[in-house]
C-alpha positions, -999 to +999 in steps of 0.1 A: +493+315+261+480+350+274+475+376+247+500+400+244+499+435+258+517+468+240+510+486+272+523+459+297+556+453+271+565+491+272+567+491+308+588+460+308+611+482+279+611+514+299+646+520+309+647+516+264+620+536+254+633+567+279+654+595+261+649+579+229+636+598+195+615+581+177+595+589+144+563+565+135+549+569+096+509+571+093+501+575+132+456+577+124+441+575+156+424+549+144+454+525+135+484+506+149+508+534+147+488+554+174+487+524+192+521+518+196+527+554+202+498+557+230+519+523+246+551+542+250+541+582+252+544+582+291+572+565+294+592+595+291+607+593+255+626+623+245+602+633+212+578+613+196+578+626+156+544+617+142+543+615+104+514+610+084+500+624+052+463+636+068+476+663+092+446+668+109+445+631+117+483+635+129+472+660+152+444+642+166+465+614+178+489+639+192+461+656+211+451+618+221+484+613+235+488+645+255+454+635+267+457+599+278+489+615+299+476+646+314+503+649+345+530+644+320+548+666+292+545+647+260+568+665+235+558+657+199+562+672+165+543+665+133+556+657+100+535+661+067+546+629+050+524+617+017+547+583+014+524+575-022+544+606-037+584+598-042+584+639-045+566+643-013+586+619+006+619+637-006+603+672+007+594+653+040+629+641+044+642+674+037+621+691+068+637+663+091+670+667+083+667+706+083+654+699+119+687+713+136+673+708+173+667+670+166+704+659+164+696+619+160+662+598+152+668+566+176+643+546+158+622+550+131+589+525+126+577+525+092+544+518+098+523+526+064+501+506+051+469+502+024+451+474+012+426+462-008+422+493-027+409+503-063+439+496-088+456+532-092+488+549-100+511+571-076+523+606-090+556+588-107+533+556-122+536+532-096+507+508-082+496+527-053+500+501-027+538+495-037+545+531-035+529+536-005+538+506+014+576+501+000+590+523-024+575+555-002+592+541+035+623+528+014+631+559+000+623+580+036+646+556+052+677+560+031+670+600+029+673+602+066+697+578+072+720+605+083+702+614+115+696+577+121+735+568+117+739+597+149+718+572+171+744+551+192+721+521+182+697+534+157+671+512+145+645+506+119+611+486+122+589+477+090+556+465+093+549+438+071+519+409+070+519+374+065+504+377+036+539+378+021+533+341+021+508+338-009+541+348-034+572+358-039+584+392-051+582+387-088+611+408-108+593+412-140+556+418-121+569+440-093+534+460-084+515+444-063+542+425-037+546+450-013+547+430+018+573+407+007+596+437-001+589+452+033+607+416+049+633+420+024+642+456+028+644+451+066+671+419+055+689+445+031+696+473+060+706+452+082+730+432+058+745+468+046+744+489+081+746+459+111+781+449+116+792+487+100+774+512+114+755+490+146+718+499+129+691+469+138+665+466+110+635+442+116+600+435+097+569+422+113+531+404+112+514+424+138+481+404+134+451+411+120+433+440+136+399+457+127+417+492+116+406+514+090+432+495+067+406+469+059+377+495+053+376+485+011+367+445+023+337+428+027+348+405+049+319+376+041+333+378+006+371+376+019+364+345+041+351+325+012+381+337-009+401+327+024+386+292+022+392+289-018+431+300-013+436+275+016+426+247+000+450+259-033+476+257-012+468+224+002+454+232+038+489+222+048+492+241+085+520+261+078+504+274+051+469+281+062+461+321+058+436+327+088+417+365+099+424+357+138+413+392+149+435+407+176+432+439+194+451+472+185+471+468+219+477+431+210+483+437+174+509+471+184+526+447+207+553+434+183+558+469+172+571+471+208+593+443+209+608+453+175+616+485+183+628+481+214+641+447+229+677+442+229+680+403+233+669+399+196+702+421+184+720+388+175+691+378+148+693+410+129+670+415+098+645+389+114+612+388+109+589+390+139+553+376+148+536+374+177+564+391+193+592+368+190+617+364+160+600+337+134+633+311+125+638+311+086+628+272+086+594+279+100+561+276+081+553+311+090+578+326+067+586+317+034+623+314+020+618+342-006+609+364+024+640+360+039+669+358+011+698+378+007+701+375-026+663+384-032+669+412-008+701+425-030+685+425-061+650+442-045+674+463-033+685+472-068+653+474-084+642+498-056+671+524-062+662+525-103+625+529-093+631+556-069+653+575-093+683+574-064+716+552-055+725+549-016+757+536-006+769+525+026 
């Protein structure tokens, strides 16, 4: 099978991209969020909202979009968003909700992710990866839901990882399972808002990409650790974890499918890999990441952790 191309797929979905307001979180120039935006920027979206903690990096990405499309007027807006802090998330959501000139957001791409960082706590006392990868996006998504609900068919895409296969979400020790949490959040949004409000929600594994996400990893060490994990898992084909690197364009191709493909609407809440919905009985997604019961339990816990309930 030929490698997928985000830019090629975006051309295929051009009519679905045109006129859309799309908010993407964490869009540093070397990341997948930027690659996703570069694939779609020239196809006449109404507005691209670029969110991130480091405004200089976000502005650099916006400049790259303009430079790559010199004959077009790429409409962008910058949003300061530090997903590691619940207080900062609320500030950013208030900013979005206060934009009177933007009546709706059609697509929200929760692209945030940190990995293999030194143990640290968020301002609210949660492990930093859980806070940045899951709690921040959970809160931000729900706080701007009113803007999403004004879209005819709103869509939320949440980036997860096949790393979710290592372990279920442990409710008694929840700090280290953000990727499983991401898949369960996608399910909850689909369950709660799909039939009532036409919201589509998907999670995805983009592949292994050489972005800044892995700056804290010594890959020589990790390959040895991976061999030990696979031996522990029994080396069954479906349980193997691998570092099969793909390009930024290939990695963000699944973002494009999850954000704009209409044929997957009947599989709302699904998890995508290599541009396709993964069947729930597949070895590529584990039962603990597709459980509606686990998703509802996590939703309730998440409301407790962020100190706010959301009724839909």
